[in-house]
Steps between C-alpha positions, in 0.01 A plus 500: 500500500849583376559726801465189721681249278810718441574486876410129527645329189398157633138586414560530124414134431208489745141613481477835680196712579500848653231582755374852572230656714398476862294207630232399417547673160839343426526403133759380251665807348751338261615153390778352291459252215561194719230608748250555219568147377409378850165681476566826685330805347522869574224637730448159666427520870762369736279210606452391139870532417625314808294197399746445212816300571859583404469879506730731700329805648654841553353832610518801276767755599486851355854566625637199313314610187656846529848343529436277198385798293807699609715208374314519166584871480865416569498271195378789284755747645779252419428571129356852483489795744152591372242269658150551637213308657276317257123564488262299719127458536311713748386191693858374540706603804835382361723573202678224309630679190795731430548708184848609391633707212751316279592804290879508473551164674561307177858629478572366849300177519420398141174448313157539666452122491831445682409764758163328558670165565752671729216654700335160541831349615563784747151458644565130558816590696288689756244217518236629258344340191434789263335546162678760288364687199661767281294740285513855370193589709541466880139393561517247217812352662320485836201314355727259310704423812183438702333296227778293341732253670878535481670756275305695237648752256249703297656671194403859431170515307384150607342611828140457377568155357667373817251666736214336311604160636427609857173453685323800648631410844853537365443876460418534871171662399263570792261213560189707416645577154577131446143399587358762262722387211415136557132581473586647160670173404853647522752272672844580354701814445485443125119511505506803729747690276278432195209701647446852357652785704187718501283217630747436782495868606119515486451192715807481727623860512860619516602216733379246247685686224822471697461121531406474131823677402693272733350195323638643176839565661488875433430644844797722595622520858784721631749319722559664839820357645527405867788609720763244588450385863739606774434180701419135426257301715392137531221370723378154598203400714562174684246221492549444874694705759868412545664518844838334428801668342587231245161497318502881508845509337367269229231761417754785516724313257216476246433872519871579469522286187218698338651833602842414360343370178329838455808702595718308256281628218618854581859407604431620854598379846341529843625786715235478772230246578199535729319185616150538640350199678125510557437321830204285596254684722441330832229746598201460267363838609803679357440582133821679404785267397819461704831533317857400576729717284873451449725710275844400373732764353785333317854644498538390136216450245429126487392272217533172692184351646691265731678797657174682575342183632788458747466862610124459547558184702742679733264796537191288571693286748587818690151656455243218466133584439272484803226295329456260204543663157198512268646702208840617380586813303840610367574854386841566347677820403711429190855623449755484224753222547852618575731447205857620482827413337740380770860614481813300573595722794156532661424312824240226476153612603305268734269242350144649507348172623743458789482870587120502525484181706782618729327832568173319572667266749678788673168684530341194660775510763532873576137599437283692255640829374852437635659393170586742222721790406538779760407850380564817700200715584485874442561595863786574741357261758728223627474156345251630240474248217255252356525164328395508134457204269836373383552530123810351347693789341644474154863392502727751328869489428701732722739726321809658646421855603683781669610522859311284746305678771537364851167466682460428869244235590351454845398157623204551730453295816151360532399565771735789592745431781423675835793715607615772738683810383714706739562873438763741628474866410221426249716248314454121499790323672404138574250245361374201695326222306457124547703515819795667325624854568686674221667840479378719216798583277318734259145624455275710275167653592252545640225495236157560648203393291129465555193451286138389470422717800153559357412128510493219751836367377715798603870433539812689614870403511840636597769325293880474531766324294780369722824311449597245765679172530266246346232344717505173305854436363511332160835334589514290816769573754646149475549541126649847495632721773395822324130472582541746788591773251213429259263800483161554340256782430155471664176693488337560841182688577289611793124461519379812688171336594659187647807697617723214395798454268533234231766383255321500164767350275859478384648662191651253258 
């Protein structure tokens, strides 16, 4: 129930019932207090439940339950790094309890009672209503949290007294044990704990002895801590398929709010987000689901939901799904937020929000995979580079060093300019390009290179560096009369396969 309500807060004041099972065996799986007041009961058939007025129906979603339980684990990890899954009955296919070790946390967060109230407050921030119990025995704390409402603190040595107030169902005892004990006239944990140990072993065996010790609050249980997750995920099944962008963005905004609420507990930001849209199947014969997957890699870790929503809008406008959306899933890779002390003489770094949106808009114009930071490949092949995801580098203050090294930079023409090269005595003498013929004043070369001859992308080149009067003067003739004497250094090459010459670029 809470897995549904945390994503739809408007349902908190309404009667809600969760349906599960395929027709015609669909039954009510869970209800809230308001629905029970209207007469809805668990295990009712769908026909019986729909006869009642004022009840909102939702289908059970295992993915949403997994996300809600992951949020509950996040609440525990916000206090202690040692947390594990709580016990559950064999007939239950879900887990709703988390156990955490508070040893050593008092110096950081205060008394156990204060920590318990903090845990309840943190759970409400991620949309969950939690019962919290603190005890010296982990299993006693689990039973108290599942049996008592609100916050319960059991002092050391009072486990048996407090556990005696619980009913047998509060211990999560298997149903066959409960039926046996009721036939004996035992209905509370206090009556169960008063039975002699030997009689329990003789009639119920070692399993019964374990539950008897739990009723006394003495059953020990080692805590096996879970690993902190490397990703955070939220999922929502839609009541009806959505085919318009605006309603879809409304759902995405809800999931983003939950993700950021969980990430704030660990002081983390989003470095990468993957959105998976489950599409409605038009072909009833096709059983496997159809997905529309989009991945956003941010240049700077983000903690602003509005920023991500804008980026998702731009991405979905450029890559809309091909069918109505039936379910939405978000998987995020967390990252530490960038924090640095800015200096007086450092240049201002770009605003992360404007940078991300600007890159997304540029990508919509130039195409997928054409925006990023160029990285040279480990090859001697011409024009060998790839576009990697742009990451904003850390701004550092430049200090005065030794002598500056002069580096030549070549500006490449894309595409290269077709040309004709004239030789005399094996030396280049004239270059013709763009209808202009220039005498070669100086040259260096040739450099003959080839590679990838073993593959289908073989290449070969003969390169020269030449100095000529510039092909494209920077200063116009009407402004200055010295443009005729302006010279530049060019790189030209010959493609042996095409048997043609090209001007590749100009040295700056």
